[in-house]
N, C-alpha and C positions, 0 to 999 in steps of 0.2 A: 210488644208490651214490655214495659219496664218492670223490674222487680224491686220497687221501692218498698221499704218497710212501712207498715201501717202506723199512722200516728194517732189513731182514734183512741186506743187504750190509754196511752200516757196523758192525753188531753183530758179524758174523762176522769182519770185518777186525780189530776191536778185540780179539776173542778170540784171534786168531792173534798179534797184536802182544803181548798180555799173556803168552802162552806164551813168546815170544821173550825178553821181559823176565824172566820167571821163570827161564829157562835162564841168562841173563846174571848174575842175582843169585847163583844157585847156583855157577856157574863162578867168580865173583869170590871166593867163600869158599874154593873148592878150589884156586884159583891163588895164594892168599896164601902167601908164603914162611914166615910164622910158623905157619900152619896145617899146612904140610908138615912143619915141625919137630915140631909137636904130634902129627902122624900117626906119625912115626918114633919119637919118644921118649916119647910119652904125656903130656908136659907142655909147655905153651906157654912160650916164652922170656919173660923179664921185659920189660915194656914193650909187650906185645902188645895191640893194640886189639881185645879180645874183644867189646866191646859192638857195634862196627860189624859184625863178622862175625855176631853173633847177629841183629842187625836185618836183615842181608842174607839170612840163612837163613830167618827167619820171613817176611820180605817176599816171598821167592821162592815160598814155599808159598801165601801169600795171592794172589800174582799168578797162580799156577797154578789156584787155585780160581776166581778171577775170569775166567780164560780159559774154564773150563768153563761158567760161568754165561752168559758172553757168547755163546759159540757155540751153546749150547742155546737161548737166547732168539732167536738169529738164525734157527734152524730150517733152515739150509742143510746139506746132507749132506756135501759135501766138507770144509768147515772142521771139522765134528764129527769126521770120520774122521781128519783131519790132527792135531787136538788129541789124539784117542784114541791115535794112533800115537806122538805125542811124549810122552804121559804115562807110558809104560812105562819108558823110560830116565830120565825125570825123577824117578820115584819112587825109583829107586836113588840118583841124585845127591842127592836131598833127604835120604835117610837118612844118607848119609856126611857131608853138610854139617852136618846137625843134630848128629851125634855129635861132629864136630870143634868146632862152635861152642859146644856146651854141655858 
């Protein structure tokens, strides 16, 4: 038997951190004052950096997917449950953020 170090804990930790990053990216889109104006009026004000918001919205979804891959590869139950619980509100946030960004 080989004595290789276990890689489950670092992968699970990376998965949880990736989900935190995904939330931060989505919240950055939703907290933008120009996006709040677009939410109220339907049109973004002139001079709005829409490309940055689009990148943040898509990057948040990619980070959420990477979180799932990392915790699934880590095969620890608690991080999988935590990411599963965090994914439900994240899905709603991502839908609203994608609608605002595009």
